Backbone bond lengths (Angstrom), bond angles and torsions (degrees), N, CA, C in turn:
res aa  C-N    CA-C-N  psi(-1)  N-CA   C-N-CA  omega(-1)  CA-C   N-CA-C  phi
1 M - - - 1.464 - - 1.535 109.77 -
2 N 1.347 115.19 129.28 1.462 119.37 -178.19 1.518 111.43 -71.38
3 K 1.306 114.86 134.88 1.465 120.56 178.74 1.532 109.34 -78.23
4 T 1.317 117.35 133.93 1.460 121.96 177.28 1.529 109.15 -74.60
5 I 1.336 115.34 126.53 1.465 120.05 179.65 1.522 109.33 -83.19
6 T 1.298 116.78 126.51 1.464 120.75 -178.93 1.526 110.89 -77.07
7 L 1.333 115.08 162.67 1.470 120.27 178.61 1.534 110.06 -61.38
8 K 1.302 116.02 -38.30 1.461 119.93 178.45 1.527 110.50 -61.05
9 E 1.314 117.27 -41.72 1.464 121.00 179.41 1.527 111.20 -67.04
10 H 1.334 116.61 -35.19 1.463 120.51 175.90 1.533 110.61 -63.16
11 I 1.327 116.08 -41.91 1.472 120.16 179.29 1.522 109.84 -63.88
12 I 1.326 116.68 -44.54 1.461 121.25 179.91 1.527 110.35 -61.11
13 S 1.326 116.39 -43.32 1.456 120.78 179.49 1.523 111.23 -62.16
14 Y 1.337 116.36 -40.07 1.463 121.18 -179.83 1.529 111.02 -68.89
15 A 1.320 116.68 -42.20 1.465 121.17 -169.70 1.521 114.56 -85.61
16 K 1.317 118.52 -23.03 1.468 120.43 -165.97 1.529 114.02 -61.04
17 N 1.317 118.07 -29.58 1.461 120.29 -179.68 1.525 113.26 -105.75
18 K 1.330 116.07 15.61 1.463 120.58 -179.01 1.524 110.04 -112.98
19 S 1.325 116.07 132.38 1.461 119.37 175.59 1.520 110.63 -71.83
20 Y 1.356 115.77 -37.96 1.465 122.44 178.38 1.517 108.61 -140.91
21 F 1.325 115.76 150.60 1.460 119.44 170.41 1.520 109.09 -153.53
22 N 1.319 114.72 154.64 1.456 121.94 179.94 1.524 109.34 -105.20
23 I 1.303 116.94 145.41 1.464 120.35 -178.11 1.522 111.97 -60.48
24 N 1.322 117.61 -31.52 1.465 119.94 178.50 1.525 111.30 -69.34
25 D 1.327 116.99 -34.89 1.469 120.52 175.39 1.525 110.42 -66.15
26 L 1.311 115.98 -36.65 1.464 120.72 178.14 1.532 110.08 -65.78
27 R 1.322 116.68 -42.01 1.473 120.07 177.15 1.534 110.84 -61.47
28 T 1.324 116.52 -42.57 1.466 120.67 179.00 1.523 110.53 -62.71
29 Y 1.326 116.15 -42.43 1.463 122.02 178.36 1.534 110.48 -57.83
30 F 1.312 116.80 -44.90 1.464 120.74 178.97 1.528 111.44 -66.16
31 A 1.324 116.67 -42.96 1.467 120.81 -178.44 1.526 110.88 -62.76
32 E 1.336 116.53 -41.71 1.463 120.49 -179.39 1.525 111.86 -64.29
33 R 1.315 116.54 -28.98 1.467 121.22 -178.84 1.525 111.91 -101.75
34 R 1.311 115.57 8.66 1.473 122.43 177.49 1.527 111.59 54.47
35 I 1.313 114.24 41.80 1.467 120.67 174.78 1.519 108.04 -91.35
36 D 1.317 116.66 117.28 1.467 120.94 -177.65 1.526 110.25 -72.14
37 F 1.324 115.56 138.55 1.461 120.48 176.18 1.522 109.38 -159.63
38 K 1.305 114.53 156.16 1.463 121.35 171.33 1.518 107.77 -110.16
39 N 1.320 115.92 142.95 1.471 119.88 -176.31 1.521 112.52 -56.97
40 D 1.332 116.49 -42.89 1.465 119.24 -179.23 1.527 111.21 -63.07
41 T 1.342 115.99 -38.61 1.466 120.02 178.80 1.523 110.43 -67.71
42 L 1.340 116.35 -41.80 1.458 121.09 178.57 1.533 110.68 -59.72
43 K 1.324 115.99 -47.69 1.463 120.34 179.86 1.531 110.73 -63.60
44 G 1.330 115.24 -36.38 1.456 119.63 179.15 1.522 112.48 -63.20
45 Y 1.325 116.28 -42.12 1.472 120.09 178.74 1.531 111.19 -69.94
46 L 1.328 116.88 -37.08 1.459 119.19 176.80 1.533 110.48 -62.48
47 Y 1.325 115.15 -40.41 1.468 120.28 177.16 1.534 110.19 -62.74
48 L 1.335 115.84 -42.77 1.461 120.74 -179.91 1.525 111.36 -64.51
49 L 1.328 116.74 -41.64 1.463 120.51 -179.91 1.528 111.68 -67.97
50 K 1.326 116.22 -28.97 1.467 119.66 172.89 1.526 110.07 -68.43
51 K 1.317 116.69 -42.84 1.465 120.43 178.73 1.527 111.01 -61.87
52 E 1.331 115.81 -31.42 1.466 120.90 -179.50 1.525 112.11 -86.55
53 N 1.345 116.44 0.65 1.467 122.63 -179.81 1.529 113.46 60.82
54 F 1.331 115.40 30.34 1.461 119.16 171.18 1.526 109.38 -84.50
55 I 1.331 116.02 -36.58 1.465 121.44 174.17 1.525 108.56 -130.27
56 Y 1.347 114.88 165.98 1.468 121.37 -177.21 1.518 108.79 -135.81
57 G 1.309 116.49 151.43 1.453 120.57 177.46 1.522 110.98 -67.42
58 A 1.346 115.63 139.50 1.466 120.33 179.51 1.526 109.87 -133.86
59 G 1.337 115.40 37.90 1.461 119.73 -179.82 1.515 111.62 100.81
60 R 1.285 116.21 174.21 1.456 125.36 -175.26 1.542 113.00 -50.80
61 G 1.344 116.77 107.22 1.460 121.38 177.84 1.520 114.42 80.23
62 W 1.341 117.59 1.57 1.461 121.48 -176.55 1.530 111.65 -113.55
63 Y 1.334 114.75 146.84 1.459 121.87 178.21 1.524 109.00 -133.95
64 S 1.332 115.37 159.73 1.454 120.38 -178.74 1.525 109.90 -143.44
65 T 1.323 115.78 150.83 1.463 120.38 173.38 1.530 110.80 -96.04
66 I 1.330 116.81 3.32 1.470 121.97 -179.24 1.529 109.07 -87.80
67 K 1.305 116.42 120.82 1.465 120.92 -176.20 1.523 112.56 -75.07
68 E 1.328 116.64 -45.57 1.466 120.78 -170.24 1.525 112.52 -82.16
69 E 1.327 115.87 122.64 1.463 120.35 176.43 1.528 110.45 -76.71
70 F 1.325 115.42 150.45 1.460 120.06 178.41 1.531 109.16 -73.43
71 E 1.327 115.85 131.56 1.462 121.13 175.99 1.526 108.17 -111.85
72 L 1.309 115.62 117.59 1.462 121.14 -174.51 1.525 111.03 -86.72
73 N 1.316 116.37 131.90 1.457 122.29 174.84 1.533 108.60 -76.21
74 T 1.322 117.81 113.64 1.466 121.11 -176.74 1.530 113.26 -95.62
75 K 1.317 116.95 -9.46 1.468 120.15 -174.18 1.538 113.94 -56.95
76 P 1.351 119.54 -40.48 1.470 119.17 -177.28 1.526 115.14 -61.30
77 V 1.333 118.27 -19.11 1.470 119.65 -177.35 1.524 113.47 -114.84
78 E 1.305 117.37 -3.28 1.469 119.81 -174.99 1.530 112.43 -62.23
79 E 1.318 116.97 -42.06 1.472 120.50 -178.59 1.525 111.19 -65.36
80 L 1.332 117.22 -44.04 1.463 120.93 -179.51 1.521 111.07 -66.59
81 I 1.303 117.18 -41.93 1.467 120.85 178.89 1.523 110.57 -61.36
82 A 1.327 116.20 -44.54 1.467 120.30 179.26 1.526 110.74 -62.42
83 L 1.325 116.75 -39.07 1.464 121.72 -179.62 1.533 110.88 -63.56
84 I 1.329 116.15 -48.60 1.470 120.26 179.99 1.521 110.87 -65.96
85 K 1.325 115.73 -42.45 1.462 120.63 -178.98 1.525 111.35 -62.01
86 D 1.320 117.12 -37.81 1.459 121.52 -179.66 1.538 111.22 -67.62
87 E 1.335 116.29 -38.26 1.466 120.65 -179.03 1.523 112.23 -80.89
88 F 1.333 116.76 -35.03 1.472 122.40 -178.31 1.531 109.34 -126.42
89 P 1.323 117.66 71.91 1.478 120.68 -171.57 1.523 114.83 -61.66
90 L 1.316 118.69 -24.59 1.463 121.03 -177.81 1.528 112.30 -99.69
91 L 1.308 116.96 0.97 1.461 121.28 -175.68 1.522 111.34 -77.82
92 D 1.337 115.66 131.71 1.461 121.18 171.58 1.526 108.10 -87.84
93 F 1.320 116.65 126.37 1.458 119.92 178.08 1.521 109.79 -154.50
94 S 1.313 115.41 166.27 1.457 121.82 179.84 1.522 107.99 -136.18
95 C 1.330 116.38 142.44 1.466 119.92 -171.34 1.527 110.73 -140.88
96 W 1.346 115.67 140.36 1.467 120.79 172.00 1.524 109.37 -153.49
97 S 1.311 115.73 162.01 1.469 121.42 -178.39 1.523 110.33 -134.27
98 T 1.329 115.74 147.41 1.461 119.54 175.51 1.527 111.12 -63.26
99 E 1.323 117.10 -20.89 1.464 120.47 178.05 1.523 112.00 -65.49
100 Q 1.337 117.03 -25.33 1.460 120.73 -178.99 1.522 112.80 -66.56
101 I 1.322 117.20 -20.20 1.470 120.40 -178.86 1.530 111.33 -120.50
102 K 1.325 116.40 24.31 1.468 120.20 -174.83 1.525 112.92 -62.84
103 G 1.318 117.27 -25.34 1.461 120.37 179.74 1.511 114.11 -67.22
104 F 1.325 116.87 -10.26 1.463 120.89 -177.07 1.522 112.81 -107.18
105 Y 1.322 116.81 0.72 1.462 120.42 178.07 1.525 110.20 -73.91
106 H 1.324 116.26 143.25 1.462 121.17 170.91 1.531 108.86 -84.93
107 H 1.332 115.10 -42.71 1.464 121.28 175.15 1.529 107.45 -114.84
108 L 1.315 117.16 104.12 1.466 121.22 -176.45 1.527 110.42 -67.84
109 P 1.352 118.20 126.06 1.464 120.24 179.68 1.523 111.65 -71.10
110 S 1.327 115.40 156.85 1.465 119.47 179.88 1.530 111.08 -75.12
111 Q 1.339 116.58 -27.59 1.463 121.51 178.68 1.524 109.42 -135.24
112 F 1.320 115.11 153.22 1.458 120.50 178.92 1.527 109.94 -108.86
113 V 1.313 115.79 157.56 1.464 121.83 -177.75 1.524 109.22 -121.98
114 T 1.331 115.93 139.13 1.466 121.59 177.26 1.523 109.17 -110.38
115 F 1.328 115.63 140.28 1.457 121.62 178.99 1.526 109.56 -116.46
116 V 1.321 115.65 135.44 1.463 121.76 176.16 1.519 107.72 -123.39
117 Y 1.329 116.27 127.06 1.465 122.95 178.86 1.523 108.42 -111.59
118 A 1.314 116.06 128.42 1.464 120.87 -179.22 1.526 109.04 -153.50
119 D 1.332 115.93 174.37 1.465 120.97 175.69 1.524 109.05 -57.08
120 K 1.321 116.65 133.27 1.469 120.77 -174.30 1.531 112.96 -58.86
121 D 1.330 117.16 -27.73 1.468 120.24 -178.80 1.528 112.54 -69.56
122 F 1.333 117.39 -16.24 1.471 120.90 -177.75 1.529 112.80 -105.68
123 L 1.319 117.36 -4.07 1.461 119.90 -173.54 1.529 112.82 -63.14
124 Q 1.327 117.69 -39.60 1.461 119.96 -178.98 1.527 110.73 -64.83
125 A 1.335 116.41 -41.60 1.467 120.22 179.24 1.533 110.44 -63.90
126 I 1.344 116.57 -39.84 1.463 120.04 178.21 1.528 109.89 -65.30
127 K 1.324 115.90 -42.14 1.470 120.48 179.63 1.528 111.01 -58.79
128 D 1.315 116.09 -48.53 1.467 120.23 -178.84 1.529 110.97 -62.34
129 F 1.317 115.75 -42.62 1.459 120.53 -179.10 1.530 111.21 -64.00
130 L 1.322 117.31 -46.22 1.467 120.32 -178.63 1.526 111.31 -68.51
131 A 1.327 116.70 -36.18 1.473 119.71 176.87 1.524 110.54 -61.96
132 D 1.330 116.44 -39.72 1.466 120.97 177.86 1.529 112.06 -65.63
133 N 1.338 115.20 -20.95 1.463 119.80 -179.23 1.528 112.39 -103.86
134 G 1.330 115.56 20.92 1.452 120.00 171.04 1.512 117.32 86.10
135 Y 1.331 116.54 14.16 1.464 119.22 178.59 1.532 110.55 -94.42
136 N 1.305 115.15 143.58 1.460 123.05 175.63 1.531 106.42 -86.34
137 T 1.337 116.90 96.96 1.463 121.55 -164.84 1.517 112.47 -114.97
138 Y 1.348 115.49 138.41 1.466 121.78 179.36 1.522 109.75 -127.87
139 L 1.314 115.35 136.32 1.462 121.57 -176.34 1.528 110.65 -97.52
140 N 1.333 115.68 102.48 1.467 123.83 173.27 1.537 113.29 44.40
141 P 1.324 118.37 54.40 1.462 119.66 -177.61 1.530 112.72 -69.57
142 R 1.332 115.51 140.65 1.460 121.22 173.42 1.522 108.80 -81.06
143 K 1.333 115.66 168.11 1.458 119.73 -177.80 1.528 110.96 -60.82
144 S 1.326 116.62 -40.87 1.465 120.15 -179.61 1.521 111.21 -64.72
145 E 1.340 116.94 -34.85 1.465 121.26 178.72 1.525 110.72 -72.76
146 V 1.333 115.40 -37.61 1.464 120.14 179.28 1.523 110.34 -59.15
147 E 1.329 115.71 -44.53 1.465 120.63 -177.89 1.525 111.85 -64.24
148 K 1.340 116.92 -26.01 1.456 120.59 -175.81 1.529 113.46 -89.91
149 Y 1.349 117.02 -44.54 1.462 116.36 -169.54 1.525 116.71 -137.60
150 V 1.319 119.58 -5.91 1.465 119.66 -179.35 1.527 109.86 -78.44
151 E 1.322 115.11 124.99 1.461 121.67 179.90 1.523 108.82 -112.79
152 L 1.310 116.01 113.26 1.462 120.65 -178.14 1.525 109.33 -84.11
153 K 1.319 115.46 85.83 1.462 121.09 -179.06 1.525 109.57 -120.88
154 N 1.317 116.29 -172.52 1.455 121.64 -177.83 1.531 111.81 -56.82
155 R 1.341 115.85 137.65 1.473 123.30 178.21 1.536 112.16 63.03
156 T 1.323 115.95 36.73 1.466 120.21 176.45 1.529 109.99 -85.22
157 V 1.333 115.33 130.37 1.467 122.00 177.64 1.524 107.94 -125.97
158 I 1.320 115.67 130.67 1.463 121.38 174.96 1.521 108.10 -111.52
159 L 1.331 115.62 127.04 1.461 121.89 -177.76 1.522 109.52 -99.11
160 R 1.324 115.74 133.40 1.458 121.79 179.64 1.526 109.92 -133.14
161 P 1.341 117.47 149.08 1.468 119.42 173.49 1.519 110.38 -71.30
162 F 1.319 116.55 150.87 1.462 121.85 177.42 1.524 111.09 -55.02
163 V 1.319 115.93 143.91 1.457 122.53 169.36 1.512 106.61 -106.13
164 S 1.330 116.99 134.19 1.458 121.60 -178.60 1.523 110.70 -52.08
165 S 1.320 115.84 134.36 1.462 120.93 -176.09 1.518 109.81 -158.45
166 R 1.338 116.22 157.33 1.462 120.24 173.44 1.527 110.51 -71.15
167 E 1.331 115.30 -22.26 1.463 120.21 -179.68 1.522 109.57 -65.30
168 P 1.321 118.69 133.17 1.462 120.30 178.68 1.520 111.84 -57.80
169 K 1.338 116.13 141.85 1.453 119.90 -179.60 1.526 112.54 -61.77
170 N 1.321 116.52 -28.88 1.464 119.65 -177.12 1.537 112.26 -85.48
171 Q 1.334 117.05 17.51 1.464 121.43 175.45 1.526 107.27 -79.58
172 R 1.340 115.98 77.62 1.465 119.98 -170.54 1.519 112.80 -62.34
173 L 1.305 116.71 -37.42 1.454 120.99 173.02 1.526 107.62 -86.95
174 A 1.313 117.21 104.21 1.461 120.00 -179.55 1.526 109.83 -59.93
175 K 1.324 116.02 140.55 1.463 121.28 179.30 1.519 109.86 -84.37
176 I 1.312 116.77 161.96 1.459 121.23 -177.41 1.525 110.93 -60.39
177 E 1.332 118.22 -32.29 1.460 121.41 -179.52 1.533 111.11 -61.68
178 K 1.314 116.47 -38.44 1.465 121.51 177.00 1.528 110.51 -75.79
179 I 1.311 116.82 -41.63 1.453 121.20 -176.92 1.526 111.80 -59.17
180 L 1.316 117.28 -43.01 1.461 120.13 -177.60 1.527 111.77 -62.98
181 V 1.319 116.22 -40.39 1.471 120.44 178.34 1.523 110.06 -68.70
182 D 1.321 116.26 -46.97 1.468 120.13 179.32 1.529 111.16 -61.78
183 L 1.327 116.95 -38.56 1.459 120.29 179.84 1.522 110.73 -58.71
184 F 1.316 115.96 -44.23 1.470 119.71 179.23 1.524 110.48 -62.47
185 M 1.328 116.80 -44.72 1.462 120.81 -178.89 1.526 111.48 -66.84
186 E 1.334 116.45 -43.67 1.462 119.90 -176.07 1.522 112.25 -72.90
187 T 1.323 117.29 -26.43 1.466 119.74 175.48 1.518 110.48 -58.91
188 K 1.330 115.76 -38.85 1.466 120.45 178.38 1.528 111.69 -73.90
189 R 1.323 116.38 -35.74 1.470 120.27 -172.30 1.524 113.27 -86.15
190 V 1.325 116.82 -30.51 1.462 120.23 -172.34 1.535 111.87 -118.62
191 N 1.324 116.87 0.05 1.469 120.26 -178.02 1.526 111.74 56.80
192 L 1.328 116.00 46.29 1.462 120.14 178.96 1.524 111.48 -61.53
193 M 1.344 115.15 -37.07 1.464 122.75 -176.41 1.519 106.32 -167.96
194 D 1.330 117.06 175.54 1.462 116.40 175.97 1.531 109.05 -78.98
195 R 1.327 115.25 162.23 1.467 120.74 -173.62 1.531 111.71 -62.38
196 E 1.312 117.31 -37.00 1.464 120.64 -179.59 1.522 111.03 -62.58
197 E 1.328 116.77 -43.46 1.466 120.94 178.22 1.523 110.36 -62.42
198 C 1.338 116.14 -43.09 1.463 121.18 179.10 1.523 111.27 -59.75
199 Q 1.309 116.77 -47.27 1.461 120.66 -178.81 1.525 111.66 -65.48
200 K 1.332 116.66 -34.25 1.466 119.72 177.36 1.524 110.78 -66.07
201 I 1.328 116.79 -41.41 1.465 120.98 178.58 1.523 110.47 -61.36
202 I 1.336 115.80 -49.15 1.461 120.48 -178.29 1.524 110.90 -62.40
203 S 1.329 116.83 -47.73 1.467 120.52 -179.49 1.523 111.49 -62.98
204 N 1.321 116.56 -39.35 1.462 120.86 179.68 1.523 111.44 -60.31
205 I 1.324 115.91 -41.86 1.469 120.06 178.06 1.520 110.49 -69.16
206 L 1.334 116.61 -48.80 1.462 120.97 -175.44 1.524 112.92 -63.19
207 L 1.319 117.18 -36.99 1.457 120.58 -173.07 1.524 113.80 -91.05
208 N 1.337 115.84 -4.78 1.468 119.23 178.87 1.528 113.73 -117.58
209 Y 1.321 115.81 -18.73 1.469 120.50 -179.76 1.521 109.32 -136.18
210 R 1.313 115.12 143.18 1.465 119.67 -177.53 1.524 110.91 -84.09
211 I 1.336 115.37 134.51 1.458 121.48 175.07 1.529 108.57 -126.22
212 N 1.326 116.63 178.31 1.460 121.45 175.85 1.530 107.29 -85.55
213 M 1.322 115.78 96.62 1.458 120.75 -174.82 1.524 111.82 -64.90
214 A 1.315 117.42 -38.22 1.461 120.61 -179.84 1.523 111.02 -61.75
215 E 1.316 115.72 -42.36 1.465 120.80 -179.58 1.526 111.24 -66.70
216 M 1.330 116.34 -42.00 1.456 119.40 -179.82 1.528 110.91 -64.48
217 L 1.328 117.17 -43.47 1.462 120.41 -176.92 1.526 112.46 -72.48
218 D 1.325 117.61 -30.31 1.468 120.67 173.33 1.525 109.86 -59.49
219 Y 1.323 114.90 -46.69 1.468 119.86 -179.39 1.530 110.51 -69.76
220 A 1.324 116.91 -40.21 1.462 120.95 178.59 1.524 111.40 -61.62
221 E 1.320 116.31 -35.34 1.472 119.94 178.21 1.522 110.82 -63.80
222 R 1.334 116.44 -39.74 1.459 120.26 178.29 1.528 111.95 -67.93
223 R 1.317 115.75 -24.25 1.469 120.51 178.33 1.535 111.37 -98.61
224 K 1.339 114.90 6.53 1.472 123.10 173.49 1.527 113.64 64.15
225 I 1.317 116.75 34.40 1.466 120.29 176.01 1.533 110.62 -133.84
226 K 1.318 117.46 29.10 1.464 121.23 -175.67 1.524 112.02 -58.31
227 E 1.331 117.51 -48.07 1.461 120.21 -176.05 1.522 111.67 -66.80
228 I 1.319 116.65 -36.82 1.473 120.02 178.06 1.528 110.14 -61.70
229 M 1.345 116.27 -46.72 1.461 120.54 -179.47 1.516 111.53 -66.64
230 R 1.318 116.08 -37.02 1.459 119.49 -179.15 1.531 111.09 -67.09
231 E 1.311 116.60 -39.36 1.471 120.34 -179.56 1.526 111.40 -63.59
232 M 1.328 116.51 -30.74 1.450 119.41 -177.98 1.530 112.96 -71.10
233 C 1.318 116.89 -15.90 1.471 118.59 -178.74 1.515 113.64 -116.67
234 T 1.346 117.10 -15.73 1.471 119.09 -178.15 1.510 112.68 -120.70
235 G 1.330 118.04 -13.29 1.461 121.47 179.77 1.508 112.39 76.15
């Protein structure tokens, strides 16, 4: 006699080989296989599986089988953030550096680059201030300008205008969810590395450490690369 597979077992079967999954994808999976379920029951089992530490929350509607959360090294940007904050105490800005993810590089660069995002009306003032303090600073360079005169050397800072995001503007320490999206975009704009290296770094982080997938994809959508980022974590 065939054993009836429970809804909980169906969820486990679906999730066990996935680093991340969305509840809507799970519903589609059930519908395609004509597995009957009620939304409240589905949510109840997902809650139970979280309590049992089989899956973990990964943001709004997202779940992950990865236990360990990503811990971002903030030390490489702390000095610069403090410097800007001291000079512009009311300024909303966000900052990250390629040095914060150096452990995931296959080919370690000789120099690291820091990015500062702020209101475009303040970028020139920030540029002048950082230049006076010994930073090699560039104001929102285009790809064509980068190829001509941008030199990625020690203490290089690239200034960019804010991109609309759910993340508060005063999130001075950029979160990993923002960094991964920006890294992909800046690789194309600043030639940080080749695209394959960039994708390996992002995938390595996503598939080994848990992040807030909903937050990352919200930001990726605003930067028009949502599907690219999603494919790197869900296949």
